[in-house]
C-alpha positions as CSV (number, residue, x, y, z in Angstrom):
1,M,100.8,99.4,59.5
2,A,104.1,97.7,60.0
3,L,105.7,94.6,58.8
4,A,106.9,91.7,60.8
5,D,108.9,88.8,59.5
6,T,107.6,85.5,61.0
7,G,108.5,82.0,59.9
8,G,110.3,83.2,56.8
9,T,107.4,85.2,55.4
10,W,105.7,88.6,56.0
11,C,102.6,89.4,57.9
12,I,100.9,92.7,58.7
13,S,100.9,94.0,62.3
14,R,100.2,97.2,64.0
15,M,103.6,97.2,65.6
16,V,106.7,95.1,65.1
17,K,107.6,93.4,68.4
18,L,110.0,90.6,68.2
19,D,110.5,89.1,71.7
20,K,111.9,85.9,70.3
21,I,113.6,85.2,67.0
22,Y,112.7,81.5,66.8
23,T,109.1,80.3,67.4
24,R,109.4,76.6,66.5
25,G,106.3,77.2,64.3
26,G,108.1,76.2,61.2
27,D,109.9,73.1,62.5
28,H,107.5,70.8,60.6
29,G,108.1,72.5,57.2
30,E,105.1,74.9,57.3
31,T,104.8,78.6,57.7
32,S,102.0,81.2,58.0
33,L,100.6,83.5,55.4
34,G,99.4,87.0,56.3
35,D,95.8,85.7,56.8
36,G,97.0,83.0,59.2
37,T,96.7,80.2,56.7
38,R,99.4,77.5,57.2
39,V,101.1,76.4,54.1
40,P,104.2,74.2,53.2
41,K,107.5,76.1,52.9
42,S,107.8,74.6,49.5
43,A,104.5,76.3,48.3
44,A,104.8,78.5,45.2
45,R,103.9,81.6,47.2
46,I,106.6,80.9,49.8
47,V,109.2,80.3,47.1
48,A,108.3,83.6,45.5
49,L,108.6,85.3,48.9
50,G,112.0,83.8,49.4
51,E,113.2,85.0,46.0
52,V,112.0,88.5,46.8
53,D,113.8,88.4,50.1
54,E,117.0,87.3,48.3
55,T,116.5,90.2,45.8
56,N,116.4,92.6,48.7
57,A,119.6,91.2,50.2
58,A,121.3,91.4,46.8
59,I,120.3,95.1,46.6
60,G,121.7,95.5,50.1
61,L,125.1,94.2,48.8
62,A,124.9,96.6,45.8
63,R,124.4,99.5,48.2
64,L,127.9,98.9,49.6
65,E,129.5,100.1,46.4
66,A,126.9,102.7,45.4
67,D,127.2,106.5,45.2
68,D,124.8,108.6,47.3
69,T,122.2,108.9,44.5
70,A,122.1,105.2,43.7
71,D,122.1,104.4,47.4
72,R,119.1,106.5,48.1
73,M,117.2,104.9,45.2
74,M,118.1,101.4,46.4
75,M,117.0,102.2,50.0
76,R,113.6,103.2,48.7
77,I,113.5,100.0,46.6
78,Q,114.4,97.8,49.6
79,N,111.4,99.3,51.5
80,D,109.2,98.8,48.5
81,L,110.2,95.1,48.3
82,F,109.0,94.7,51.9
83,D,105.6,96.2,50.7
84,L,105.8,93.7,47.8
85,G,106.4,90.8,50.3
86,A,103.5,91.9,52.4
87,D,101.4,91.9,49.2
88,L,102.5,88.4,48.2
89,C,101.9,86.9,51.7
90,T,98.2,87.8,51.8
91,P,96.1,86.3,49.0
92,I,93.7,88.7,47.4
93,V,90.7,86.5,48.1
94,H,91.0,87.3,51.7
95,A,89.9,90.9,51.2
96,Q,88.8,91.2,54.8
97,V,92.5,90.9,55.9
98,P,94.2,94.3,55.9
99,A,97.1,94.1,53.5
100,L,99.6,96.3,51.8
101,R,99.4,96.1,48.0
102,I,101.9,97.3,45.4
103,V,100.3,100.2,43.5
104,Q,100.9,101.8,40.1
105,S,102.7,104.9,41.6
106,Q,105.5,102.6,42.8
107,I,105.9,101.3,39.3
108,D,105.7,104.8,37.8
109,W,108.6,105.8,40.1
110,L,110.8,103.0,38.7
111,E,109.9,103.9,35.1
112,Q,110.8,107.5,35.6
113,R,114.2,106.5,36.9
114,I,114.7,104.1,34.0
115,D,113.8,106.8,31.5
116,A,116.1,109.3,33.1
117,A,119.0,106.9,33.3
118,T,118.5,105.7,29.7
119,A,118.4,109.2,28.3
120,A,121.9,109.9,29.8
121,L,123.5,106.6,28.5
122,P,124.9,105.9,25.1
123,P,122.8,103.5,23.0
124,L,123.9,99.8,23.2
125,T,125.5,98.3,20.1
126,S,125.8,94.8,21.6
127,F,124.6,92.8,24.6
128,I,126.9,93.5,27.6
129,L,128.5,91.2,30.0
130,P,127.8,91.4,33.8
131,A,131.2,92.9,34.4
132,G,133.1,96.1,34.9
133,C,133.6,98.0,38.2
134,P,132.5,96.5,41.5
135,A,129.4,98.7,41.8
136,A,128.2,97.6,38.3
137,V,128.9,93.9,39.0
138,R,126.9,94.0,42.2
139,L,124.0,95.7,40.4
140,H,124.1,93.2,37.6
141,F,124.0,90.4,40.2
142,A,121.0,92.0,41.9
143,R,119.3,92.3,38.5
144,T,119.7,88.5,37.9
145,V,118.2,87.8,41.3
146,A,115.3,90.1,40.6
147,R,114.7,88.2,37.4
148,R,114.6,85.0,39.3
149,A,112.0,86.5,41.7
150,E,110.0,87.6,38.7
151,R,110.0,84.0,37.3
152,A,108.8,82.7,40.7
153,V,105.9,85.1,40.6
154,V,105.1,84.0,37.1
155,Q,105.0,80.5,38.4
156,L,102.7,81.6,41.2
157,L,100.4,83.4,38.8
158,G,100.1,80.2,36.8
159,T,98.8,78.4,39.9
160,P,94.9,78.4,39.5
161,E,94.1,78.4,43.2
162,E,96.3,81.4,43.9
163,A,95.1,85.0,43.9
164,V,98.0,87.5,43.3
165,N,98.2,91.2,42.6
166,R,99.6,91.3,39.0
167,L,101.3,94.6,39.8
168,V,103.8,92.5,41.8
169,L,105.0,91.0,38.6
170,V,105.1,94.4,36.8
171,Y,107.1,95.9,39.7
172,L,109.7,93.1,39.6
173,N,110.0,93.4,35.8
174,R,110.7,97.1,36.0
175,L,113.0,96.7,38.9
176,S,115.4,94.4,36.9
177,D,115.3,96.9,34.1
178,L,116.3,99.7,36.5
179,L,119.1,97.7,38.0
180,F,120.4,97.1,34.4
181,V,120.6,100.8,33.6
182,M,122.0,101.6,37.0
183,A,124.8,99.1,36.4
184,R,125.6,100.8,33.1
185,A,125.6,104.2,34.8
186,A,128.0,102.8,37.5
187,N,130.3,101.6,34.7
188,G,131.3,105.2,33.8
189,M,127.9,106.0,32.2
190,G,128.3,103.0,29.9
191,G,131.9,103.9,28.9
192,A,133.3,100.9,30.8
193,D,130.6,98.4,29.7
194,V,132.1,95.1,28.7
195,L,130.5,94.1,25.4
196,W,129.6,90.6,24.3
197,V,131.7,89.6,21.2
198,P,129.8,86.7,19.6
199,A,132.0,83.6,18.9
200,A,135.1,85.5,20.1
201,S,136.8,82.3,21.4
202,R,136.0,79.9,18.6
203,N,139.4,80.2,16.9
204,G,141.4,80.0,20.1
């Protein structure tokens, strides 16, 4: 199976073939889901898809500053996010439509990387600011975008008529955690973390 991006969302196809970039199909504010259903571009599912797309782009920016190990991890994550987009674009109720779904093993992989990174980092004594070296800042930015995607999926899950794979939400939750520990690792294994000092500016 392969993924094609059509009208701002993902659908499943046997082969990606893009003869034309614009189709005019979305000129009236609608787009197609993976099962062919036409929905408004303002629909909760499409908003969630857009936030996932932005998360992927933010991770692409983070890769520009990453070392080889982090870059390989993020390349895998970017591919997984396309799987996640394919999952979101095809409602579960249409089981007859072939669809990629996020599975537990993809979440397990994230958790293993989180545990390994956390074990190598010093414990936190305060919240940290999204600051430090360029690589860390880009990772922190990607983390915040991933959190926004997570919130959009929560909104979607709260829509009664929508059927969504709940592992999508779990994946995004773990992804933001991984990006956080990766940012700390990029900041000299936590040595260059910028700590929050509560009320530091109250007295001028």
